[in-house]
N, C-alpha and C positions, 0 to 999 in steps of 0.2 A: 615169250614175246621178243620179237626180234628188232633190233635198232639198226637203220639203215645210214650208213654213215655218208653224210652230204660232203659234196666237193666243196673246196676251200673258197672258190670264185662265188658259189652261193653265199658263203657266211659274209664276206664283204659287200655284195649287194645289200644283204639284211642290215648291215651297219650303217651303210650309207643312207637307207631309207630312214633309218632311225634319228640319224643327225638332221635330216631335213625336217621333221615333224616336230622335233624336240628343241629347236632353236630358241635361245632367249629373246625376249622382246626388245626392241630397240629402246634406246634412252630418249627421253622426252626431248625436243629441240628447245633451246633457250633464245629468246628474241630479245635483243637490246632495243630499247624505244629510242627512237632518233630524236634529238631536241627540235622544237617547234620554232625557236627564235635564236639570235645571235646572243642575247643575254642568257639565254639557258644554255647555251651552248659553251659561254665562258665560264658560269656557274658549273658545269659538269667538268669542265676541264681544270677546275680551281684558280682560275684568274679573274680580277676584279672586273665588273662592268665598265664600260667607258664613263668618263666624268662628262657631264653635259657641259655645254659650251656657256661661259659666264654671260650674265645680261649686259647688255649695251650701258656704258656709261653717260649718263646725262651731260651734254656740251654746256659750256659756259655761253650765257646770253648775256651781252653787256646793255647797261641801262644807264638813263640820266638821272643823276643824283637830285634830290629834292632841292628848289632854289633857295629855301630858307638853311640849307647846310652850309656853315660860314667855313669853307675849306682855309686851310692854311696858305699863304703865298708861296710856299715852297713847293706846293703841288702844282706842276706846269702842265695843262692839256696838249695833248698829241694829236695826230691825226688818225689814230687808229682806235678810238674809243678807250684810251688808256691816258694815265697821268704818270709823270716823272717826277719823283721827289728828289730836289736836288739837295735836300738834307743828307739822305740815305744813299743815293745813287741808284734807286729801284725803281721798277715800273710797276704800277699798281692799277687795276681795273674796276670798275663798279658794275656789278650785274648779279647773277644767280645761276645756280645748277637745277635745272629743273622747276620744282615747285618751292623752292627754298626762297627764304626773305632776301633781299639783294642786300648786299654787302661789300666792303672794299676788300679785294683779294689781291695778295703779291702776285707778281707774275713769274713766269720762267723765263728769265732773261727777257727779251722782247715778246715773247708770245703771249698768248693769253692764259689765265689760270689754268692749272691742270685740277682735275677733280679729286676731292679728298685734302686738300690744302684748306687749311684754317684762316678765316676772316681776319683782317687787322682791327685792332682796338679803336673804335670810333673817336675816342678821346683824343688818340695821338694824332688825328688828322684835322680836327677842326680847331678853330679859334674858340677860346672859353668864351662864355657869354658874360664873365665878368672882366674881361681883359681891358686895358684902358683904352679909350679911342683914340689918343694920340698916338701915331705909328712911331716906333724906335728908330733913333738916329743911326745905330749902328748894333750888330750883334754882340752880346754879352752885357748889355746896359740892363739895368735891374730899376724895378718900379715896384714902390710898396704901397698898397691901398689897405685901409684900415676901414672894415665894414662892421659900424656901430651895430646895426640890426643883427647882425651874428654874432657878434663880439669876436670878431676873427680877423687876423691880418694875413694878407695873402702877397707872398714875393711873385713877381713875374720877370720871368728873365726873356731878351728878344734874342729869338732864332729864327732866321730865314725871313726876317722883316716882320715877324709877328710877335706878341708877346704870349708867352707860354708859361702856364703855371709851373713855379719851381717849389714853392714851400707853402703850407697851409698852417696857420700858428692860432693858438686860442689865446685871447687877451681879454683884459677889463679896461673899457673905457671910463669915461666921466660917470659920475652918480648924479643923482637928481639935482644936486646943488651946485654941480659945476658942468662944465662943457669943453669938451675936446674939440679944436678949433677945425671947422670944417673947411674944405676947400684944398688947394694943390700947394704943396711946401715941398722941402728939401732939407736932407740931412747936412748939417754944416758944422758940428762939433761932435767929440766923441769923449767918453770918460769910462774908465776901469771900474772905479768906485767913487761914488759920489755921495754927499749929503743932499737929502731931497727936503723934506718939509717936516713940520710937527703933527704927530699923531698922540693924542692922549698926553699931552705935554712933553713929550720927549722927541727928540729929533731923530729921523728914521734915515736909513742909507739905502743905497740901491748897487746892483752890480751891472757892468756893460750898458751903459747909457747913452742913447743917441739922440742929440737934440734936433728938434726939426722946425720948431718956430719958438720964439721967447722963452719962456719956462715950461714949455711941453716937450717931453722926452718918450722915447721907448726904454724901457727899463725893466729890471727883475720886480718880483714882489718885495715889499719894502723889509727891511732887515733893522730889528728893534733889539730890544733886550739891555744888557749892561754896558759897562764901558769898552767891553771888546768889541761892540759894532762899529767903533770908530775906524778899525782897521779890517781889510778885506779878509785876512788871513782867519781871523776870529769870527768877523761879522757873518761871513758865508754860513755859519754853523747855526745862525741867530735869525733866520727867516720867520717872520710872523706866520704862525700856522693859520691863523683864523682868515687872514688875506689872502693865504694861498687859495684855502677852500673856494674864495669868490670868484676864481679865474673861471670866464665864460660869461659873467654878469656883471653889470655897471657898478663899480666900486671906486674907481681912482677919483684924484682932484682935478684931472684933465689930461693927466699923461697916459700913456699905453702900456699897461703891465704886462709882462711875459713871463714864462718859465724861463729858466736861467739858461737852458740850453738854446732856447730860440733866440733870446736878448743876445747870447754869446754869438749865434750864427749870424745875426744883422750886424753886430759889431765886428765882426771879422770879414763879411762877404759883401756889406753894401758900404761903398765907399762915400766919402763926401761928395755932395751934388747929387746923391741918388733922390728922385722924386718921391715924394710922399704924399697920398690924397687920402683924404678922410671923408668919408661919406655916411649918410644915416641909412643907405641901404642894407640888406643883408645880402650876405656873399657865400661862400661855399661854408658847410658845416666843418668847422675846425675838429681836430682829434681831442679826445678828452684829456685833461691833465692826469698823470699816474697817481695812482692811490697812494696817500700817504701811511706810513707805518708808525702806530702809535704806542711806540715803544723804543728804549734806549737799543742801540746809539743813534738811531734816527731822529729823536726828538728828546727834549727835557722831560722830568717826571711830571710836570704840570701840563704838559702838551700845548705850550705857548711858543716855542720856538724850536726851530729843526732846521734840518736841511732840505732844500729843493730836491726832490729825486732826479732833477736832468742837470744839476751842477756838474760841469765837466772835469772838477778838481778831483786829483787821485785819491783824495782822502775820504770823499764821499762814500759813506755805507752802502747806498742804494746802487752802486756799480754792479753788484752782481744780481740784483733783484731785477734791473731794467738794462740789461746789456745793450739793448738796440739804440740806446742813447750814446752810447761810449764807443764810437768807432776806432778809437786808438787802442 
């Protein structure tokens, strides 16, 4: 057999044909999806979606206060549905935001209240229903009312032409056999320590007494015990425990018994000439008397004599128990 030698160009042609038919298949195309919205586009790019616009805040709508609200004289109405409080120099408005209940709100300068501001306490803007009917002569004057129905004493102070509640005190007025004199009186003498009357055959004493009529006074719970009761230094440790527990109930011989802290406050702050009115009505509910501790050094072993928890004396062992009574 003989072999025919093919020319070189023939071989090149054969190689070219083989390359055309044996070419590998093209790689499959990859299609990237197009986002259908701005939010999807932002998420694709890793950026947060836009924050929706905040809801519109309700506007303040002025209203007219109910006629039975006895506003203080210091609140002067203006021509823009607002009041000017001459005590504080602040403008206030009565009304509401949206469906909220109407109330008094502080204004921003001379503008209407801004949304989110807290309403003012109503009691700070109204005359107390228990206030004296006689207008005060000048600011700073005080008036004491004894409410026998609630066994409480209220001190009112004059502010801006109105009587404002300054202090509410628990008391004991006359028992069934005696009568605290009704009507209008005034304080005209004071005693830091005084013999009062006989109880169970012995003379009892009291601290910080203020006389308002005849033998009727404001004073502390009676002090009894031994000879030490004759001086204030020792007598203040010998308060009659049984009588202290009667505070808030009729118990006296006509005087008005008080906690030592309250009697001392009247003795210090209510000058001679301060009006005292005694009525049979019930007034504000007074705060309860601090609880006694039935052991030494607060009282004796028989639980008959002891300290008043509110006595301002620095030796009073209750100072650490009731620090709110001792501002010093």
